C-alpha positions in Angstrom: -22.6 194.8 47.1 -19.0 193.4 46.9 -18.7 189.7 47.7 -16.0 188.1 49.8 -14.3 186.6 46.8 -14.3 190.0 45.1 -12.7 191.6 48.2 -10.0 188.9 48.3 -9.3 189.3 44.6 -9.1 193.1 45.0 -6.6 192.7 47.9 -4.4 190.4 45.8 -4.5 192.9 42.9 -3.6 195.8 45.1 -0.8 193.9 46.9 2.5 195.7 46.2 0.8 198.8 44.8 -0.8 200.3 47.9 -0.1 200.1 51.7 -2.2 197.9 54.0 -3.8 201.0 55.5 -4.9 202.3 52.0 -6.3 198.9 51.0 -8.1 198.5 54.3 -9.7 201.9 53.9 -10.8 201.3 50.3 -12.4 198.0 51.1 -13.7 198.8 54.6 -11.7 196.0 56.2 -9.4 195.7 59.2 -5.6 195.9 58.7 -5.1 192.4 60.1 -7.5 191.0 57.6 -5.4 192.5 54.7 -2.2 191.2 56.3 -3.7 187.7 56.5 -4.6 187.7 52.8 -1.2 189.0 51.8 0.3 185.8 53.1 -2.0 183.5 51.2 -1.1 182.2 47.8 -4.6 180.9 46.9 -8.2 181.3 47.7 -9.4 178.6 50.2 -12.4 176.5 49.8 -14.5 178.5 52.3 -14.5 181.5 49.9 -15.9 179.5 46.9 -19.4 180.3 45.9 -21.9 177.8 47.3 -23.3 177.5 43.8 -19.9 176.5 42.4 -20.3 172.7 42.9 -19.3 169.7 40.9 -22.1 167.2 41.5 -20.7 164.3 39.5 -17.2 162.8 39.3 -15.8 164.0 35.9 -12.7 161.9 36.4 -14.5 158.5 36.7 -14.1 157.5 33.0 -10.5 156.8 32.4 -11.3 155.9 28.8 -12.2 159.5 28.2 -9.3 161.4 26.6 -10.0 164.7 28.2 -10.3 163.0 31.6 -6.8 161.6 31.1 -5.4 164.9 30.0 -6.8 166.8 33.0 -5.6 164.1 35.3 -2.1 164.9 33.9 -2.6 168.5 34.8 -3.9 167.7 38.2 -0.8 165.5 38.8 1.5 168.3 38.0 0.0 171.8 38.5 -2.9 170.8 40.6 -3.3 170.2 44.3 -5.6 168.5 46.9 -6.3 170.0 50.3 -9.2 170.1 52.8 -11.3 168.0 50.3 -10.7 170.7 47.6 -9.4 170.0 44.2 -7.3 172.9 43.0 -5.8 173.7 39.6 -4.0 177.0 38.8 -2.2 177.9 35.6 -0.6 181.0 34.2 -2.8 183.9 33.3 -1.9 183.3 29.6 -3.5 179.8 29.8 -7.1 180.9 30.2 -8.0 178.9 27.1 -7.4 175.5 28.8 -9.0 176.7 32.1 -12.2 177.4 30.1 -12.1 173.9 28.7 -11.5 172.5 32.2 -14.6 174.3 33.4 -16.7 172.7 30.6 -15.1 169.3 31.4 -16.2 169.7 35.1 -19.8 170.3 33.9 -20.6 172.9 36.5 -20.7 176.6 37.1 -17.4 176.8 39.0 -15.7 180.1 38.9 -12.4 180.8 37.1 -10.7 183.1 39.6 -7.8 185.4 38.9 -5.4 185.4 41.7 -1.9 186.8 42.3 1.2 185.9 44.1 4.0 188.3 45.0 7.6 187.1 44.6 10.2 189.7 45.4 9.2 192.9 43.6 7.1 191.2 41.0 3.4 190.1 41.0 2.4 187.0 39.1 -1.2 186.4 38.1 -2.8 183.0 37.5 -6.2 181.6 36.7 -7.5 179.1 39.3 -10.4 176.7 39.6 -10.9 175.2 43.1 -13.9 173.2 44.1 -14.9 170.9 47.0 -16.3 167.5 46.3 -15.7 164.6 48.7 -16.4 161.9 46.1 -13.9 163.4 43.6 -11.4 164.0 46.4 -11.5 160.4 47.6 -11.5 159.1 44.1 -8.3 161.0 43.2 -6.8 159.6 46.4 -7.7 156.1 45.3 -5.8 156.8 42.1 -2.8 157.6 44.3 -3.0 161.3 43.5 -2.7 162.5 47.1 -2.3 165.7 49.1 1.4 165.4 49.5 2.1 164.3 45.9 5.1 166.4 45.0 7.7 163.8 46.1 5.5 160.7 46.2 3.4 160.9 43.1 2.7 157.4 41.7 -0.6 157.2 39.8 -2.0 153.6 39.8 -3.7 153.7 36.4 -2.3 153.0 32.9 -0.8 156.0 31.3 -1.9 157.3 27.9 -0.6 160.0 25.5 -3.4 162.2 26.6 -2.2 161.9 30.2 1.4 162.6 29.1 0.2 165.7 27.2 -1.3 167.0 30.5 1.9 166.2 32.3 4.0 168.1 29.8 1.6 171.0 29.8 2.1 171.1 33.5 5.7 170.2 34.2 7.3 169.9 30.8 8.4 172.0 27.9 9.4 172.2 24.2 12.3 174.3 23.0 15.8 174.4 21.6 18.9 173.4 23.4 21.5 176.1 23.1 19.1 177.7 20.5 19.8 174.9 17.9 18.8 171.4 19.0 15.1 170.6 19.4 14.3 169.4 22.9 11.5 168.0 25.0 11.8 167.6 28.7 9.7 166.7 31.8 10.7 167.5 35.4 9.4 165.6 38.5 10.5 165.4 42.1 8.9 161.9 42.5 11.3 159.0 41.9 8.3 156.6 41.4 6.7 158.9 38.9 10.0 159.2 37.0 10.2 155.4 36.7 6.6 155.2 35.5 7.2 157.9 32.8 10.4 156.1 31.6 8.5 152.8 31.4 5.7 154.4 29.4 8.0 156.0 26.9 10.0 152.7 26.6 6.8 150.9 25.8 6.6 153.2 22.7 10.2 152.5 21.8 11.2 156.0 23.0 14.3 156.4 25.1 14.7 159.5 27.2 17.8 160.6 29.0 17.7 161.0 32.7 19.4 163.8 34.6 19.3 164.6 38.3 19.0 168.2 39.5 19.5 169.3 43.2 17.5 172.2 44.4 17.4 173.3 48.1 18.6 169.9 49.1 16.0 168.0 47.1 16.6 165.8 44.1 14.5 166.5 40.9 14.5 164.3 37.8 14.8 165.7 34.3 13.6 163.4 31.5 14.9 164.8 28.3 15.6 164.1 24.6 17.5 166.2 22.1 17.1 163.7 19.2 15.2 165.1 16.3 13.5 161.9 15.3 12.4 161.2 18.9 11.1 164.8 19.4 9.1 164.5 16.2 7.7 161.1 17.3 6.6 162.4 20.7 5.0 165.5 19.2 3.0 163.5 16.7 1.8 161.1 19.5 0.9 164.0 21.8 -1.3 166.0 19.4 -2.9 163.2 17.4 -6.6 164.1 16.8 -7.2 166.4 19.8 -8.1 170.0 20.6 -7.4 169.7 24.4 -4.1 171.3 25.1 -2.5 174.6 26.2 -2.3 176.7 23.1 1.0 178.3 23.7 2.7 174.9 24.2 1.0 173.5 21.1 2.3 176.5 19.1 5.8 175.9 20.3 5.5 172.2 19.5 4.2 173.0 16.0 7.1 175.3 15.4 9.5 172.7 16.7 8.1 170.0 14.5 8.1 172.2 11.4 11.8 173.1 11.9 12.6 169.4 12.1 10.6 168.7 9.0 12.4 171.4 7.1 15.8 170.1 8.2 14.8 166.6 7.1 13.2 168.0 3.9 9.9 166.2 4.7 6.6 167.5 3.5 4.1 168.6 6.2 3.1 171.8 7.9 1.0 170.8 10.9 1.4 168.5 13.8 -2.1 167.2 13.3 -1.3 166.1 9.7 0.8 163.2 10.8 
């Protein structure tokens, strides 16, 4: 027997490939039900399996490195709504979602969901669970429902937290295909100030640019200095296995290119 979650996932998979009538006939549902799910970008808490519960608060120990990393991801790519804690990442980032599931210490489901933008369908992996204690705790850390423009976590930042932030809203790359670059984008003025203060405490100076999108101001924290890029990468990946693999691989490549330019020995980020 097909479950409610499986029906919704099937609807999202077929969106854009079949008509509403065809999907309704295949799944034995009403057309208005199909239309309703076409308009949703995520699976709501009421469709989560009753067994998919997080009984303890995995974020309670701020001295735990994985805890700080996943808080960084929640602050950037996560969301809180209706007492649910939601995290969705690109389909290619299943590796970190599996680690997140282990971190939560429960049998939560990793759901594959889709979102249609124009004539393209984008797939992501999502974990969403309901837990009032965790929800209220994250709010106490000032990670709130409407965090996009107001984010201002009230705990000391660490490099594990920053790695989570960069995995969510940052990137590694080359400016104009030549100069190594790291940047972080945020819409929160307070969070921008907190990030700048943290980097300054490690004697790292980032440039600040403002970007306007749809009438909103976004802040781009960036550095193109090779020594600074190298320093940040070494701090980020020091003795850890918790990261998004594709971003680590880009950082590894970036670091090796800098080392070759400087004629310094070393082949791995983790060797520094």
